[in-house]
ZAVONU-564173 format. One line per field, with one value per residue (C-alpha): residue number from 1; residue in one letter; x, z, y. Coordinates in steps of 0.25 Angstrom, whole numbers. Layout:
<donus>
seke	[NUM, ...]
marlum	[A, ...]
X	[X, ...]
Z	[Z, ...]
Y	[Y, ...]
</donus>
This chain:
<donus>
seke	[1, 2, 3, 4, 5, 6, 7, 8, 9, 10, 11, 12, 13, 14, 15, 16, 17, 18, 19, 20, 21, 22, 23, 24, 25, 26, 27, 28, 29, 30, 31, 32, 33, 34, 35, 36, 37, 38, 39, 40, 41, 42, 43, 44, 45, 46, 47, 48, 49, 50, 51, 52, 53, 54, 55, 56, 57, 58, 59, 60, 61, 62, 63, 64, 65, 66, 67, 68, 69, 70, 71, 72, 73, 74, 75, 76, 77, 78, 79, 80, 81, 82, 83, 84, 85, 86, 87, 88, 89, 90, 91, 92, 93, 94, 95, 96, 97, 98, 99, 100, 101, 102, 103, 104, 105, 106, 107, 108, 109, 110, 111, 112, 113, 114, 115, 116, 117, 118, 119, 120, 121, 122, 123, 124, 125, 126, 127, 128, 129, 130, 131, 132, 133, 134, 135, 136, 137, 138, 139, 140, 141, 142, 143, 144, 145, 146, 147, 148, 149, 150, 151, 152, 153, 154, 155, 156, 157, 158, 159, 160, 161, 162, 163, 164, 165, 166, 167, 168, 169, 170, 171, 172, 173, 174, 175, 176, 177, 178, 179, 180, 181, 182, 183, 184, 185, 186, 187, 188, 189, 190, 191, 192, 193, 194, 195, 196, 197, 198, 199, 200, 201, 202, 203, 204, 205, 206, 207, 208, 209, 210, 211, 212, 213, 214, 215, 216, 217, 218, 219, 220, 221, 222, 223, 224, 225, 226, 227, 228, 229, 230, 231, 232, 233, 234, 235, 236, 237, 238, 239, 240, 241, 242, 243, 244, 245, 246, 247, 248, 249, 250, 251, 252, 253, 254, 255, 256, 257, 258, 259, 260, 261, 262, 263, 264, 265, 266, 267, 268, 269, 270, 271, 272, 273, 274, 275, 276, 277, 278, 279, 280, 281, 282, 283, 284, 285, 286, 287, 288, 289, 290, 291, 292, 293, 294, 295, 296, 297, 298, 299, 300, 301, 302, 303, 304, 305, 306, 307, 308, 309, 310, 311, 312, 313, 314, 315, 316, 317, 318, 319, 320, 321, 322, 323, 324, 325, 326, 327, 328, 329, 330, 331, 332, 333, 334, 335, 336, 337, 338, 339, 340, 341, 342, 343, 344, 345, 346, 347, 348, 349, 350, 351, 352, 353, 354, 355, 356]
marlum	[M, S, M, T, S, P, H, T, T, P, A, F, T, P, L, Y, H, E, L, K, E, R, L, E, D, E, I, L, S, S, G, L, S, D, G, H, F, F, C, T, L, K, D, I, C, D, R, Y, D, V, S, I, T, T, A, R, K, A, V, D, A, L, Q, K, S, G, V, I, R, S, K, S, S, R, G, L, Y, V, V, G, T, E, R, L, L, H, Q, K, S, L, Q, N, H, V, L, I, F, H, A, H, E, A, G, S, R, N, V, F, F, S, L, R, L, G, A, M, L, E, A, F, A, E, S, L, F, T, A, K, V, I, F, K, V, D, G, A, F, P, A, Y, D, I, L, P, G, T, V, R, G, I, V, A, G, S, T, A, P, L, E, T, I, Q, Q, Y, A, R, M, A, P, T, L, V, L, G, G, A, D, T, S, L, P, G, V, Y, Q, V, S, Y, D, I, G, K, R, A, D, M, A, A, D, Y, F, L, A, N, D, I, S, E, C, I, I, I, S, H, A, D, G, E, I, E, E, F, S, T, V, L, K, K, R, S, D, I, R, F, S, V, K, K, I, A, E, P, S, I, K, C, G, R, N, C, V, A, Q, L, A, D, L, P, P, T, V, G, I, M, A, G, D, D, G, L, A, V, G, L, V, D, A, F, L, K, N, G, C, D, L, R, Q, E, K, R, I, V, A, L, A, N, P, K, F, P, F, T, R, E, Y, G, I, P, V, V, G, N, D, P, W, V, V, G, R, T, A, A, E, F, L, C, A, V, L, D, G, T, N, P, E, K, R, Q, R, I, T, L, A, P, E, A, S, W, S, D, N, G, T, S, Q, S]
X	[-81, -68, -59, -49, -50, -41, -33, -31, -23, -30, -27, -34, -45, -50, -65, -70, -64, -72, -84, -82, -82, -95, -102, -98, -104, -117, -118, -116, -126, -136, -138, -137, -135, -127, -134, -141, -141, -132, -131, -126, -114, -122, -128, -115, -111, -124, -123, -108, -106, -94, -90, -94, -79, -78, -91, -85, -72, -79, -89, -77, -70, -83, -84, -70, -72, -84, -95, -103, -105, -109, -120, -118, -129, -138, -128, -120, -124, -119, -112, -103, -109, -103, -89, -91, -95, -83, -74, -79, -79, -64, -60, -54, -50, -36, -36, -27, -23, -20, -9, -17, -31, -42, -40, -25, -18, -5, -3, 7, -3, -15, -9, -3, -17, -23, -13, -16, -31, -30, -21, -29, -41, -34, -32, -47, -44, -52, -43, -50, -42, -42, -38, -33, -42, -36, -23, -26, -33, -47, -50, -52, -57, -48, -49, -40, -45, -54, -45, -35, -24, -20, -11, -5, 5, 19, 14, 5, 11, 17, 7, -4, 3, 4, -11, -15, -6, -14, -26, -21, -9, -4, 4, 12, 15, 29, 37, 48, 49, 38, 41, 28, 19, 8, 14, 18, 25, 27, 38, 46, 61, 62, 77, 78, 71, 82, 92, 86, 85, 99, 103, 95, 102, 116, 113, 111, 124, 117, 124, 116, 101, 91, 79, 66, 56, 45, 46, 56, 56, 59, 70, 77, 76, 81, 92, 96, 98, 106, 115, 120, 124, 137, 134, 123, 122, 108, 101, 86, 75, 63, 50, 36, 27, 29, 22, 24, 22, 33, 42, 41, 42, 55, 63, 66, 74, 81, 85, 100, 100, 111, 108, 116, 106, 95, 81, 75, 60, 52, 39, 34, 26, 38, 47, 37, 37, 52, 53, 43, 49, 64, 58, 53, 67, 73, 78, 72, 75, 70, 79, 91, 88, 88, 75, 69, 55, 55, 41, 30, 37, 24, 18, 13, 16, 31, 33, 26, 35, 47, 52, 61, 54, 58, 48, 37, 26, 13, 6, 17, 17, 2, 1, 13, 7, -7, -1, 9, -3, -12, -1, 0, -15, -17, -4, 4, 15, 25, 38, 30, 35, 32, 38, 40, 49, 46, 58, 56, 54, 60, 54, 64, 67, 64, 52, 46, 48, 50, 62, 64]
Z	[-3, -10, -2, -13, -23, -34, -24, -14, -15, -11, 4, 15, 22, 35, 34, 45, 38, 25, 34, 40, 26, 22, 35, 31, 18, 24, 34, 22, 13, 23, 25, 40, 48, 61, 73, 65, 68, 58, 62, 72, 72, 69, 57, 52, 53, 46, 35, 31, 36, 45, 59, 71, 73, 59, 61, 75, 69, 57, 67, 76, 64, 60, 75, 75, 62, 68, 59, 69, 84, 91, 101, 109, 106, 98, 86, 77, 74, 63, 69, 58, 44, 40, 44, 36, 24, 25, 27, 15, 6, 9, 6, -8, -4, -3, 7, 3, 14, 6, 11, 9, 12, 1, -9, -7, -19, -17, -31, -28, -18, -27, -39, -30, -25, -39, -44, -32, -34, -49, -46, -35, -43, -55, -45, -41, -27, -22, -15, -4, -1, 13, 14, 26, 33, 40, 39, 44, 39, 44, 52, 43, 48, 41, 46, 41, 28, 25, 15, 5, 6, 12, 6, 16, 14, 20, 31, 38, 51, 52, 62, 52, 41, 50, 53, 39, 36, 46, 38, 24, 15, 16, 6, 11, 1, 3, 16, 22, 21, 29, 31, 37, 35, 26, 22, 7, 2, -10, -7, -14, -16, -10, -9, -24, -27, -21, -28, -41, -39, -34, -48, -55, -48, -50, -65, -65, -58, -44, -33, -21, -17, -7, -3, 0, 6, 17, 19, 30, 24, 10, 15, 23, 11, 1, 11, 13, -2, -5, 7, 0, -12, -13, -26, -20, -8, -2, 9, 14, 16, 24, 20, 26, 14, 0, -8, -19, -8, 1, -11, -14, 0, 3, -9, 0, 9, -4, -9, -6, -13, -22, -37, -37, -27, -31, -24, -21, -18, -11, -17, -31, -26, -18, -30, -38, -27, -27, -42, -42, -31, -37, -51, -44, -40, -53, -52, -60, -52, -63, -74, -64, -61, -46, -42, -41, -35, -27, -30, -40, -54, -61, -54, -67, -60, -57, -70, -78, -69, -73, -59, -59, -50, -45, -36, -38, -47, -38, -49, -49, -34, -33, -43, -38, -24, -27, -36, -25, -15, -25, -27, -13, -11, -23, -20, -32, -25, -28, -22, -9, -9, 2, -4, -18, -18, -30, -37, -40, -54, -60, -69, -72, -87, -96, -101, -88, -91, -79, -76, -66]
Y	[-111, -108, -100, -95, -84, -78, -71, -82, -95, -108, -111, -119, -112, -117, -122, -113, -100, -105, -107, -93, -86, -94, -90, -75, -76, -82, -71, -60, -68, -70, -55, -56, -43, -41, -48, -58, -73, -81, -96, -106, -114, -126, -119, -117, -131, -136, -125, -127, -142, -138, -143, -135, -132, -125, -118, -112, -108, -101, -94, -90, -83, -76, -71, -66, -58, -52, -57, -66, -68, -80, -79, -92, -102, -92, -93, -84, -69, -60, -47, -42, -42, -29, -34, -47, -39, -30, -42, -50, -38, -36, -51, -48, -34, -28, -16, -4, 5, 17, 27, 39, 44, 43, 55, 56, 63, 55, 50, 39, 32, 34, 27, 16, 14, 14, 4, -6, -5, -8, -20, -26, -25, -32, -44, -43, -38, -26, -16, -7, 6, 11, 25, 33, 42, 54, 48, 34, 21, 19, 7, -5, -19, -30, -44, -55, -61, -50, -43, -49, -39, -26, -14, -4, 7, 8, 18, 7, 4, -10, -15, -11, -18, -31, -29, -29, -41, -49, -46, -48, -48, -34, -26, -13, -3, 3, 5, -3, -18, -24, -39, -44, -56, -54, -40, -37, -24, -16, -6, 4, 5, 19, 20, 16, 29, 37, 29, 32, 46, 47, 40, 51, 62, 56, 54, 69, 73, 75, 68, 74, 74, 78, 68, 76, 68, 67, 52, 47, 33, 38, 47, 36, 26, 37, 40, 26, 23, 36, 34, 22, 30, 37, 45, 54, 63, 66, 73, 73, 83, 78, 86, 86, 80, 76, 87, 97, 108, 102, 101, 116, 120, 113, 119, 131, 122, 116, 130, 127, 113, 113, 111, 98, 91, 82, 81, 67, 71, 61, 64, 68, 80, 85, 84, 93, 103, 103, 105, 116, 124, 122, 127, 140, 142, 140, 125, 114, 101, 92, 98, 98, 83, 86, 80, 66, 63, 50, 47, 42, 41, 41, 53, 62, 75, 73, 66, 78, 88, 80, 76, 64, 53, 40, 31, 21, 21, 20, 12, 1, 1, -1, -12, -19, -18, -23, -34, -39, -40, -47, -57, -60, -61, -71, -79, -75, -69, -80, -74, -72, -58, -48, -36, -29, -17, -7, 0, 14, 20, 33, 44, 54, 53, 65, 59, 55, 40, 30, 22, 11]
</donus>
């Protein structure tokens, strides 16, 4: 029995492990139900021409995975056919633990997910998406070797990522540097977004700005970068959520903002709300070159609205992430990289074209 596939590199496989897989296939093909007699250790030795030691190791592995149970001298009985079917069905699967619930209207994450699904399919992997339910992931039975790879978001707790990595190579999307065995990462150069936005303001004779964001991590990275610059001053305003409504509502608190101060909006919806509300007060932030959205540079709404944007294209992020994990799984990650950091793109020219 061949133990290699298009996505694995040839490697030594213990005989008992190969025997275990053959026994699993026999259980499934025989149509046995839970509680039915399977065979004895002697039957296994005779059928597969193996030693009693190899047979015992394979049976021990099957018992640990909850597939069979030994009843002393009476032999082996099937106890976990559904579990076995579930495990077998996932052996060329990549599990994607999505950051949102099914039906979420978050454009960035939806586009990123679509790009990943396409790229995994092109590499002959089946991606199974696990959505959150009521803000949390449902319990999911994952055993080592039952899935090829796992994708997790940056909000996953470190202990959860470590648990995933024990099951299969795990790719983390975004977040701080995670240097752990079996963990790979595609992250964004968040600070570079603020750098590029600052350059945009300075090119338009604006040397002071305010950062408006809901995310503490982003605020910290933006601030760290801008503190290193002597050519621009900045302040920070923390908001409750990234939305058009929030952008409109916080305009009253910016009534005294001098016309020489630019705005770095940490979300495209937030930027739309700010522009809309300022327009009602007779001020066009776009025309005055006083706003940059630190968000998705390919989001049609902000582009059509004419708002300058600097950020990461979700389609590029999704394809890069999936192709990176596929390279890890099929052994074509020659540099043995564990991390890829994506530079942001900018879309702020008059005709809406993107610039790197």
